[in-house]
C-alpha positions as CSV (number, residue, x, y, z in Angstrom):
1,M,64.0,136.8,211.5
2,Y,61.4,139.3,210.1
3,T,57.8,138.7,208.4
4,Q,55.2,141.3,207.6
5,C,51.4,141.5,207.8
6,P,49.8,141.7,204.3
7,E,47.3,143.7,205.8
8,C,48.4,146.7,207.7
9,L,51.7,146.1,206.3
10,S,53.6,146.0,209.6
11,V,56.9,144.5,209.9
12,F,57.3,142.3,212.9
13,S,60.5,140.4,214.6
14,L,59.9,136.9,215.3
15,G,62.0,133.6,216.5
16,A,62.0,130.2,215.8
17,Q,59.5,129.5,218.6
18,A,57.1,131.3,217.1
19,L,57.5,129.8,213.5
20,V,56.8,126.1,214.7
21,Q,54.0,126.3,217.4
22,A,51.6,127.1,214.6
23,H,54.0,126.1,211.7
24,G,54.2,129.6,210.6
25,Y,50.7,130.7,211.1
26,V,50.6,133.9,213.2
27,M,48.6,136.8,214.3
28,C,49.0,140.3,213.5
29,G,49.2,142.3,216.9
30,H,48.0,145.2,215.0
31,C,45.4,144.9,213.1
32,G,44.6,141.3,214.5
33,A,44.6,139.5,210.9
34,G,45.9,136.0,210.6
35,F,48.5,135.3,208.0
36,D,51.4,132.8,206.9
37,S,54.8,134.2,208.2
38,L,56.8,132.1,205.9
39,A,55.5,133.9,202.5
40,T,57.6,137.0,203.7
41,L,60.1,135.3,206.0
42,S,63.4,137.1,205.9
43,E,66.9,137.2,207.4
44,Q,67.6,140.8,206.9
45,L,65.2,143.7,206.2
46,P,65.8,145.5,202.6
47,P,67.3,149.3,202.9
48,E,65.0,152.1,203.7
49,P,62.7,153.2,202.5
50,F,60.7,150.3,201.6
51,Q,57.3,149.4,201.2
52,E,56.6,145.7,201.3
53,L,58.8,142.3,201.7
54,P,59.3,140.3,198.9
55,V,57.3,137.3,198.8
56,N,59.5,133.8,199.0
57,E,58.2,132.0,195.9
58,Q,58.0,128.1,196.7
59,A,60.3,126.1,195.0
60,L,59.1,123.0,193.5
61,V,62.1,120.7,194.6
62,P,62.4,121.0,198.4
63,P,66.2,121.7,199.4
64,R,68.9,119.7,200.3
65,I,70.5,120.7,203.3
66,E,74.3,119.4,203.9
67,L,75.8,121.0,206.8
68,V,75.3,118.4,209.7
69,V,75.4,119.5,213.3
70,Y,74.6,116.5,215.2
71,R,73.7,112.8,214.3
72,P,73.0,110.4,216.8
73,R,75.1,107.1,217.1
74,P,73.3,103.9,215.9
75,P,72.4,101.1,218.2
76,A,74.9,98.6,219.0
77,P,74.5,95.3,217.2
78,G,73.3,92.2,219.6
79,P,75.7,89.5,220.0
80,A,75.6,87.2,217.3
81,V,74.7,84.0,217.9
82,V,76.6,81.0,216.4
83,A,74.7,77.7,215.0
84,E,76.1,74.5,216.9
85,P,77.2,71.4,214.7
86,A,75.0,69.1,214.7
87,A,75.9,66.1,216.9
88,T,77.5,63.4,215.0
89,P,76.7,59.8,216.0
90,V,79.3,57.7,218.1
91,A,79.7,54.5,216.7
92,A,79.5,51.5,218.8
93,G,82.5,50.8,221.1
94,E,84.0,54.0,221.1
95,D,84.5,56.1,224.5
96,F,85.4,59.6,224.2
97,S,84.9,60.1,228.1
98,Q,88.8,61.2,228.3
99,L,88.7,63.8,225.4
100,V,88.8,67.5,226.7
101,F,87.6,70.5,224.6
102,T,88.8,74.0,224.4
103,P,86.1,76.2,223.9
104,R,86.8,78.7,220.7
105,F,86.6,81.6,222.9
106,A,89.2,80.6,224.7
107,K,91.9,79.7,222.1
108,G,94.4,82.6,221.5
109,A,94.0,84.6,218.4
110,R,97.2,84.8,216.4
111,P,98.6,88.1,215.8
112,R,97.3,89.8,212.4
113,K,100.4,90.8,210.0
114,P,99.3,93.8,208.5
115,P,98.9,93.3,204.3
116,R,102.3,93.8,202.3
117,T,101.1,97.3,200.6
118,E,100.6,98.9,204.3
119,R,104.0,97.5,205.6
120,A,105.8,99.3,202.8
121,R,104.0,102.7,203.8
122,R,104.8,102.6,207.0
123,P,108.3,104.8,207.4
124,R,111.2,103.2,208.5
125,R,112.9,105.4,211.8
126,D,116.7,104.1,210.9
127,A,116.2,105.7,207.5
128,A,114.7,108.9,208.1
129,M,117.3,109.3,210.8
130,P,120.0,110.4,208.8
131,R,118.2,112.7,207.0
132,R,117.9,115.2,209.9
133,W,121.9,115.8,210.6
134,P,122.0,118.3,208.1
135,W,119.3,120.5,210.0
136,V,121.1,119.7,213.3
137,L,124.2,120.6,212.1
138,A,123.3,123.8,210.5
139,C,121.1,124.8,213.5
140,T,124.1,124.3,215.9
141,T,126.4,126.6,213.0
142,L,124.4,129.2,213.3
143,A,123.6,129.1,217.4
144,L,127.6,129.5,217.5
145,A,128.3,132.2,215.2
146,L,125.1,134.2,217.3
147,A,127.0,133.6,220.2
148,L,130.1,134.7,218.9
149,Q,128.6,137.7,217.5
150,L,127.1,138.6,220.6
151,A,130.2,138.1,222.4
152,W,132.2,140.5,219.8
153,V,129.7,143.2,220.7
154,G,129.6,142.7,224.3
155,R,133.8,142.2,224.7
156,D,134.2,145.4,226.7
157,Q,132.2,143.9,229.2
158,L,133.4,140.3,229.2
159,I,137.0,141.6,229.4
160,R,135.9,143.9,232.4
161,A,134.0,140.7,234.2
162,Q,135.8,138.9,237.3
163,P,136.7,136.2,236.7
164,L,135.7,135.8,233.4
165,G,138.0,138.5,232.2
166,G,140.6,136.8,233.9
167,W,140.2,133.5,232.3
168,L,140.0,135.0,228.6
169,R,143.6,137.1,229.3
170,D,144.6,133.7,230.5
171,A,143.4,131.5,227.4
172,C,144.8,134.4,225.3
173,A,148.1,134.6,227.0
174,A,148.2,130.6,226.3
175,L,147.3,130.7,222.5
176,G,149.4,133.5,221.9
177,C,146.7,136.3,221.1
178,R,145.9,139.9,222.2
179,L,142.8,141.2,223.9
180,P,141.5,144.5,222.6
181,L,141.8,147.4,224.9
182,V,139.0,148.3,227.2
183,A,138.9,151.6,228.6
184,A,137.9,152.3,232.2
185,P,138.7,155.9,233.1
186,E,137.0,155.3,236.3
187,Q,140.1,153.2,237.6
188,L,142.8,155.3,236.6
189,H,144.1,156.9,240.2
190,L,145.8,160.6,239.6
191,L,148.9,160.1,242.5
192,A,150.5,163.6,241.9
193,S,149.8,166.7,239.5
194,N,151.7,169.8,239.2
195,V,151.3,173.1,237.2
196,E,154.1,175.5,236.5
197,S,155.0,178.1,233.7
198,H,156.7,176.6,230.6
199,P,160.8,176.9,231.0
200,N,161.3,177.1,227.2
201,A,158.0,178.8,225.9
202,A,156.4,182.1,226.9
203,H,152.5,182.5,227.7
204,A,152.8,178.5,227.9
205,L,152.3,176.2,231.2
206,M,153.7,172.6,231.8
207,I,151.6,170.0,233.5
208,S,153.3,167.3,235.2
209,L,150.7,164.0,235.9
210,S,151.3,160.9,237.9
211,L,148.9,158.4,237.4
212,R,148.2,154.3,238.0
213,N,146.2,152.1,236.2
214,E,144.3,150.0,239.1
215,A,142.1,147.7,236.4
216,A,143.0,144.5,236.5
217,F,143.7,144.1,232.5
218,A,145.3,146.9,230.0
219,Q,143.6,149.6,228.6
220,P,144.5,152.6,226.5
221,W,145.8,155.7,227.2
222,P,143.2,158.0,228.3
223,V,141.7,161.5,227.1
224,V,143.2,164.0,229.7
225,V,140.7,167.0,230.4
226,V,142.4,169.9,232.0
227,T,139.8,172.6,233.4
228,L,141.6,175.8,234.7
229,S,139.6,178.1,237.3
230,D,139.7,181.4,238.5
231,A,139.4,182.7,242.2
232,R,135.7,182.5,242.1
233,G,135.6,179.0,240.6
234,R,134.5,179.9,237.0
235,R,136.2,178.2,234.0
236,L,138.7,180.4,232.3
237,V,139.6,177.6,229.7
238,M,138.9,173.5,229.1
239,R,141.4,171.5,227.0
240,R,141.0,167.9,225.7
241,L,144.2,166.6,225.0
242,L,144.1,162.9,223.1
243,P,146.9,160.2,223.7
244,T,148.6,161.5,220.7
245,D,149.1,164.8,222.0
246,Y,151.5,163.8,224.5
247,L,152.8,160.5,223.3
248,D,154.4,160.1,220.4
249,D,155.8,156.4,220.5
250,P,153.5,154.2,218.3
251,G,154.5,151.1,219.9
252,I,153.7,152.7,223.6
253,L,150.2,153.9,222.0
254,H,149.4,150.5,221.2
255,R,150.3,148.5,223.8
256,G,148.3,150.8,225.9
257,L,148.2,151.2,230.1
258,A,149.2,147.8,231.8
259,P,147.6,146.5,234.6
260,G,149.0,148.0,238.0
261,A,151.5,150.3,236.0
262,T,152.3,153.9,237.2
263,T,153.5,156.3,234.9
264,A,153.9,160.1,234.3
265,L,152.4,162.2,231.6
266,L,153.9,165.9,230.6
267,L,151.5,168.4,229.4
268,E,151.8,171.8,227.6
269,V,148.6,173.9,227.3
270,Q,148.6,177.9,226.6
271,D,148.9,180.3,229.8
272,P,145.2,181.7,230.5
273,G,147.0,184.6,232.3
274,D,147.4,185.4,236.2
275,Q,143.7,185.1,236.5
276,A,144.0,181.2,236.6
277,V,144.6,179.9,239.8
278,A,143.0,176.6,240.5
279,Y,143.1,173.5,238.2
280,E,140.9,170.4,237.3
281,F,142.2,167.3,235.8
282,G,139.9,164.1,234.4
283,F,140.2,161.2,232.6
284,E,138.1,159.8,229.5
């Protein structure tokens, strides 16, 4: 908070401790004049440049504060004193020496039943439970749909994985369905290869390949990559042959290469000339 000396117009910063020492009356540290700091007390300074702080006008009605920070607890009430009833005069000739009296605090208090309106407001558990089953059914359906979508996106990894892929193939065989073909060119093993001049076409080569599918599942026919190089290892020509380039039967293309099956491929490519002395094959 800030206040201003009315004599020299010096502005000072002060806290609550300086205000409570003399109830707002302070001494100027510049000119030594005494003044009431509450007259120009302000939380923030006005924008510069300024000459004097505005004077706080005294309100006729004291302000009412509402924000309670702390309130002490009221003192606990003392024990209630119960007045004992006046003794009733005992009639002559009556003997009460065998009677047993039970004090009030020893008697068990009966449980008080809540009012009828309060009992009506309490929610019944058996009535609230049936309302939850649509939400449970909807959440279960959504979770199952999400799991099926994730399985479909990662179907290739699931079919390749062992032993999960074997379980899926057995279940599909029992249900009469067919799993999609999964490509695994790294599990195709080239057994033999031969390159020779084409007997029926000029300037053409006939390539015969023998390969085996070493995967435990059927996979589509691969894309065969043929690379021909010269004696220095420089690549002269490269050709990518699709399955439709070396197979004509749609049924064989649809069934794919069975697991553990061995097949022979016959390829026809253009002859790059006498410089081609080395060849290399790859599968995609």
